[in-house]
N, C-alpha and C positions, 0 to 999 in steps of 0.2 A: 591862233595866225597869231595870237598878241596884240603887239601895241598897232600893227599893221592894219587891221580889220576896223573896218569905220563905224565908228561911234553909235550915229545914225540909222535910224530905220530903215530896210530897205524894205523896195517894194518889185512885183514882179509884176507885168504887163503880158496879156493875151490876148488875140483876136480869135473871135470863132467865125469860121467860113461856111456860107451855105455849100455843100457837098452831097444834099439831098438826091437831086438829079442822077448823081451816079451811084453813091455810096451806101445807099438804102434799097439795096432790091430793086434796082434800075428807077428808082423814086418813087418807091409805093408808100415810102415813109417820109412825109415835109417836117421840115422845121415849122412851127406854128409860132409865129413872132410874136402872138398876145400875152405871153410869159416874157417878153422881156421887157426891161432889160437883164440879160443871164448875167448872174452872178456865180464866182470860184471863189471859196476860200481853203485858207493850207493850213494843216495843223499840225506841227510835230514834225513840221518841213526841217530836213538838215544837209545842208550843202558842206560836201568836204572842197577843199581847196590847197594854196599854196600860196604864199606870197612869189610875184614874178616881177619883173624887172618891167616897167611899162611904156619902155621904148623899143624891145624887145619882142617884135610882134610875132614871130617866131616861135614862142615859147609853145610848150605841149604839157599833157599831164605829164610824160616823161623826167620834166623838170621838177617832179616833186621828187621829192624821198619816198625812193623806193620802199613799199609795202608800208609806208607809214600811216597804220588806220586803214588798211585796203583792204585786211584780208576778210572782211566783213561783208563786201563786195562781192565777194565771189560765188559763183551759182552752182551748187550740187547738182551730178549726172541724175540723182533722181526730180531734183527742182526743175532741170531742163528738159528732161521727159514728162514730168508732169504740164508744164507749159506747153509746151508739145500737142500734147495730147488735148488741152483744153483749145488750143489754135485750131485745131482740126477739127475739134467738133463745130464750135462759135464761129468762126470766121465766112462769112457770106461771100466776102469779097477781097480781093488783094492786088492792089494794081501795082506788085513788085511780079505778078504773074499776068498784065492786062498788056496782051503785043497789041490791043489796035492802035490803043490811045500812044504807048509806049512801048514804040517797035524795040528802042533799045533797051537795056536793062538798065534804071537808077542805079547812079552809085549805093546807095541806102539799101539797097536789096539784097545785096551779096551775100550780109551774112544772114540774111534770112532764107535763104532758100534751103537748109536745113531742117528748118521748123515746119515750114509750107511747102512739102512736095507739089511742082507745077503739075503732076498730075491729078492734086485734086481739083485743079480752076480749068476751066475755058479758056480760047482766048482773049475775050473779054473781060477775063480775070474777075467773074462769077464763079461761084462754088458748084462742081457738077455732080448732082447725084448718083447715085451707085443705081445701075438699072438691075434691072433682075437678067441674068444670064441664064440658058436653061445647061442643064449637062446631057452627056448620055443616059444618065441613068434618068432622068426626067421623061427622054423619048421612048427607051424602054417601056417605063411603066404607062405610058400612053397606047404604045403596040401592044401592052399586053389586055390594055382594058379594050381595044377595039376588034 
């Protein structure tokens, strides 16, 4: 970014909010505040950006030179499939699928639809566990026993 880049150290400010009443299996796991203050550290943080006009509030990432170092940010089809499989196996709640709390889908949830299909979640956004479904073969086996 050259000379336009700030010469002083920059900082990042974040907040931690307590979502344990709804985000941790219905409040099963609560935040333990005896461990506060909570500290987060970032190492080897890399930010990509481009110089923009401070008075132009409509500037977007498209204003940057196309393809200037962004090829490393592309996610391959294999990486996308691996991430989707991981999320399907480890996500227990999805606010994108919580129709009781958010009857109208939130704007950031549009791109998430393919990664976490709605059939995995109930109307409260909690993951539905697969239930055993009997098949015709199971019924025939029971009839043979009797």
